[in-house]
N, C-alpha and C positions, 0 to 999 in steps of 0.2 A: 504494500500500500504506500502510495506517495503522499497522500494528503491526510492530515489529522482527522478530517471530517469522516472519512471512510472507516478509520479505525474506531472512532468514537461510536458511530452507528453500528459497526460490526460487533463491538463488545456489548452494546445494548441488546442486539438481536440474540446474541449467544446466551444472555443471562436474564433478561427481563421476564418476570411473570406475566406481563401484558401480552407476550407472544407465545404463550403455551398453546400449541395447536390442538384443535379437535381432530377426531379421526377423519382422515381424508382431506384435511385442510390444504388449500392451495395458496401459493405465494408467487408473486411476480417481482423479480429483481430487475427494475427498469434502469438501463444505463449501467449494466453489470460491471464493466471494466474488467478487473482481474477475477471477478466472480465471488469475492469474499462474502458479500451479503447473502447471496443465494446459497453458498456453501454452509454458512451458519444456520440459515433457515432450514435447509435440507437435513442438517445434523440434528435439528430439533424435531424433525418429523414432518415437515411440510413437503408437499409435492411442488417442486420449484420449476418455474419457467423463467428464463433470463433473456434479456434483449440488450443489444448494444449496436450502435450505428457503425462502429469501427471494426472492420473484419479482424484485425490483429487482437483486439480486446476479446472478441468471441473465441478465438483460438486459445488465448491465454486462460480465459475462464474455463474452457473445455479441459485443458491440461490440469488446471487446479482442481476441478471437480474429480477428475480421475485420480490425481495424487491423494485427494482427501477421501476417496472411496464413497462418494455420494452421487446420486442421480440428479442431474440438472438438465432440463430440456432447453437447449440454447438456440437462439435465433439472431441473425444479423439483419438489422433494419432500423428505420427511423421511428423512434418513440413506440407508440402502441400499434403501428401498422402490422407488424408480424403476428400480433395476437388479436387482431380485430375480431369482434364478435364474441370474445371470451370474457369471463369475469373471474375475479379472484377474491379470496377471503382477506388476503393481505397484499398490499403493494408496497415495496420498499424502494427508496431511491435516495441517491446522493448525487444528483445531477449538477450540471454547471450552475454556479451561483453568481456568476459575474456576467454582465451584459457586454457584448462586443463581438466582433467577428474573429474567430480563431484563425491564426495564420499557419498552424502546424496541427498534426494529428494529436499531439500531446495536449495542445491548448483546447481541443474539443472537450476534454474532461472537466474543464473549469470555466470556459467562456463560450457564450452563444448569444446571438442577437435576439432569439425568440423562444428558446426551449422552455423557459419558465412559464411563459404565457400559454404555449401550446399544451404543456403538461397539465397545467391548472385547468384548462378548458376541457381536456379529454379524460381526466382522471375519474370523474363521477361515473362514467359509462363502464369503467373497468372494475368497479367494486361490486361484489355481491351484496345483497341486502345484509346489513349488519357488518359489512367489511370495513377494514381500516387501512389507511396508508400511514406509513411511518417514514419520516425523512429528517435529514439534518440540515441545518442552516448555520452559516458563519456570520459573525458580526461584520466581517469584511465584504460580504456579498450583498445582493439585493433581497434582503429579508422581506421588506415591505412589498416588493413586487410579487414574490411568491405567496405571501400570506393574503394579500389583497386579491390576487388572482384566484386562489382557492375559495375565498369567501364569495367572490362574484360568481363562481361556478356552483354555488349552493352547498359547499362543504363547511361543516363545523370543525374548527381547528383549535387544538389545545396544546400547550407546551407540556411535555411530560418529563423532561430532564434537561438540565443545562449545567454547563461548567465553564468557568473562566480560566483561561490559560495564559494570563499575563497580558498579552497583546491581542488576544482574540477570545471571544465568547462563542461557544458552540451550544446549540439547542436542538433537541430532538422533539419533533411535533408529531401529533396524531391527527389525522383528518378522517372524518366520517360524513356520510350523507346526512344532511341536516333534516 
C-alpha cells in the first residue's frame, strides 16, 4: 500500500464489528488497486467482486488474492460499468480524493476530475436494501465534494472512525440509502 488512507481503511475492514458478514454477504471493492480491501473482506467471509480502471492494478490485485488464498472476482473497467445491474451488501472504496487531471497511471489512484461526482451519483443503485458503503477521506482531499455528492444522491452519511496523524486527519464514513 502506498497511501495511508488504504491502510487505515484496510485495518478497519479487517477488525470492525460493523463489517461482520451475514451468510452469503457480498462486497464490492471499487477502485481495488492492489486488492487489499477486497482481500480483507474476503478473509472475513464476504463474496468479493473488485473493479479497477487500471489493467496493471487488476493484475496486481489478482496476484495478491492468490498469494492470500482468497477468492476475489476481478474486473477491469470504469467505476460501476463492469458490475452494472448488480447490487451489493457492502461497497468499499478509497478512490481518488483530489480533483484534477492525472498525468500518469500512478496519479489515477489519487487524482481525477470527476470520479467523486460520478461515484456519488451511481452508488445508490449499487447497494442492496439495507446495504452500506464504507470509505475513507483525507483532510487533504475534497471531503466536502464527496460528502455533498453522496447527500445529493439520497444517501445518509455518518462518520464512524477518525484519527489525526499530525499533518493529516483520516475519517472512515458509512453511507446508506436514506
